[in-house]
C-alpha positions in Angstrom: 162.3 55.3 0.7 161.0 52.7 3.3 157.4 51.7 3.7 157.6 50.3 7.2 153.9 49.6 7.9 151.4 47.9 6.0 151.6 45.0 3.5 154.9 44.8 1.6 156.5 47.1 3.6 160.4 46.7 4.4 159.3 45.1 7.9 157.7 42.5 5.8 160.4 42.1 3.4 163.4 41.8 5.3 163.1 42.8 9.1 166.7 42.1 10.0 167.9 44.4 7.2 165.4 47.1 8.2 166.4 46.8 12.0 170.1 47.4 10.7 169.4 50.4 8.5 167.2 51.9 11.3 170.0 51.4 13.7 172.5 53.0 11.4 170.1 56.0 11.1 169.8 56.4 14.9 173.5 56.3 15.2 173.9 59.1 12.5 171.2 61.3 14.3 172.8 60.6 17.7 176.4 61.6 16.7 175.3 64.6 14.8 176.3 63.3 11.4 172.8 63.7 10.2 170.7 66.7 11.1 166.9 66.8 9.9 165.6 69.9 8.5 162.3 70.7 10.1 160.4 74.3 9.7 158.0 74.7 12.3 154.9 77.1 11.9 152.0 78.0 14.1 148.5 76.5 12.9 147.5 80.2 12.3 150.1 80.2 9.3 148.6 77.2 7.7 147.9 79.1 4.4 151.6 80.2 4.3 152.7 76.5 5.0 150.5 75.3 2.0 151.9 77.8 -0.4 155.4 76.8 0.8 154.5 73.3 0.2 153.1 73.8 -3.1 156.1 76.0 -4.3 158.5 73.0 -3.7 160.9 75.3 -1.8 160.6 73.7 1.6 163.7 71.5 2.5 163.0 68.7 4.7 159.7 68.6 6.6 157.2 71.3 7.5 155.5 70.9 10.8 152.3 72.8 12.0 152.4 73.8 15.7 149.1 73.4 17.7 149.6 75.7 20.6 147.6 75.2 23.7 144.8 77.7 24.3 145.3 80.3 27.0 
């Protein structure tokens, strides 16, 4: 895991290696070799989202969507 920002992060320790690693990551995303798992739920389902996170069964990331009013 990288800590990019802040003191002691990868950007401070070895910026060239970080740049190379991030470039490789972007290439994998661009060619479809790496597909992130993202679950999106409306903000109204925040309680369900919290239960899912606590259960440890959510693969990847969980994003709460804030819809525009109207």
